[in-house]
C-alpha positions in Angstrom: -43.7 7.2 -26.3 -43.8 10.9 -27.4 -42.8 9.9 -30.9 -45.6 7.4 -31.0 -48.1 10.1 -30.0 -46.8 12.5 -32.5 -46.9 9.8 -35.2 -50.6 9.3 -34.4 -51.3 13.1 -34.7 -49.2 13.5 -37.9 -49.3 10.2 -39.8 -47.9 11.6 -43.0 -44.8 13.2 -41.4 -41.4 11.6 -42.2 -39.0 11.7 -39.2 -35.7 13.4 -40.0 -32.5 12.5 -38.3 -30.7 15.7 -37.3 -26.9 15.8 -37.3 -25.5 15.1 -33.8 -28.7 13.3 -32.7 -27.9 9.9 -31.3 -29.1 7.1 -33.6 -28.4 3.7 -32.4 -28.7 0.2 -33.7 -27.1 -1.3 -30.6 -26.8 -5.1 -30.4 -29.1 -6.4 -27.7 -28.0 -9.4 -25.7 -29.7 -12.2 -23.9 -27.9 -11.9 -20.6 -28.9 -9.0 -18.3 -26.7 -5.9 -17.8 -25.6 -5.4 -14.2 -26.3 -2.1 -12.6 -24.2 -1.5 -9.5 -23.8 1.4 -7.0 -20.4 2.1 -5.5 -18.5 4.8 -3.8 -15.0 5.7 -4.9 -13.0 8.3 -3.0 -16.2 9.2 -1.1 -18.2 10.0 -4.3 -21.1 7.9 -5.6 -20.9 6.2 -9.0 -23.1 3.9 -10.9 -21.5 1.0 -12.9 -23.0 -0.8 -15.8 -21.3 -4.0 -16.8 -21.8 -7.3 -18.5 -22.2 -6.1 -22.1 -20.9 -8.7 -24.6 -21.3 -6.8 -27.9 -18.9 -4.6 -29.8 -16.9 -1.9 -27.9 -18.2 0.7 -30.3 -21.8 -0.1 -29.4 -20.9 0.1 -25.7 -19.4 3.5 -26.2 -22.5 4.7 -28.0 -24.7 3.4 -25.2 -22.5 5.2 -22.6 -22.7 8.5 -24.6 -26.5 8.2 -24.8 -26.7 7.6 -21.1 -24.5 10.6 -20.2 -26.4 12.9 -22.6 -29.8 11.8 -21.2 -28.7 12.2 -17.6 -26.6 15.3 -18.1 -23.7 13.9 -16.1 -20.1 12.8 -16.7 -18.8 9.4 -17.0 -16.4 7.1 -18.8 -16.0 3.6 -20.4 -13.2 1.7 -18.7 -12.4 -2.0 -18.5 -15.7 -3.0 -20.3 -17.7 -1.0 -17.7 -19.7 2.2 -18.0 -18.9 4.5 -15.1 -21.6 7.2 -14.5 -21.0 9.9 -11.9 -23.7 9.9 -9.2 -26.4 7.4 -8.1 -28.7 7.1 -11.1 -29.6 3.4 -10.9 -33.3 3.8 -11.4 -33.1 6.2 -14.3 -30.4 4.1 -16.0 -32.4 0.9 -15.6 -35.5 2.6 -17.0 -33.5 3.9 -20.0 -31.9 0.5 -20.7 -35.3 -1.2 -20.5 -36.7 1.3 -23.0 -33.8 0.3 -25.3 -34.8 -3.3 -25.0 -32.1 -4.5 -22.6 -32.6 -6.8 -19.6 -31.2 -5.2 -16.5 -30.4 -6.6 -13.1 -29.9 -4.4 -10.0 -26.9 -5.5 -7.9 -26.6 -4.4 -4.3 -28.8 -2.1 -2.2 
């Protein structure tokens, strides 16, 4: 949204890709990703599962989520595990990316 506004203000500007900036051409799927909330050892986590694309794309998506939220997490058993309850923010981010997202549980 901000990029679109800046593009309107500066139509001649060419966008540069900075080193280390996430650039993604992640494969989008037809089936929705499942966003779940669980507690493990008393600590809240958010799980994203159901991705059917390449493992490398899934890892890129996990990294983008962790950087955007500023939290820790991991990719394990074809699931993204994010520390904390960030279902709403994660679902908004994935919808911006073009994914269909389904909230599972509470």
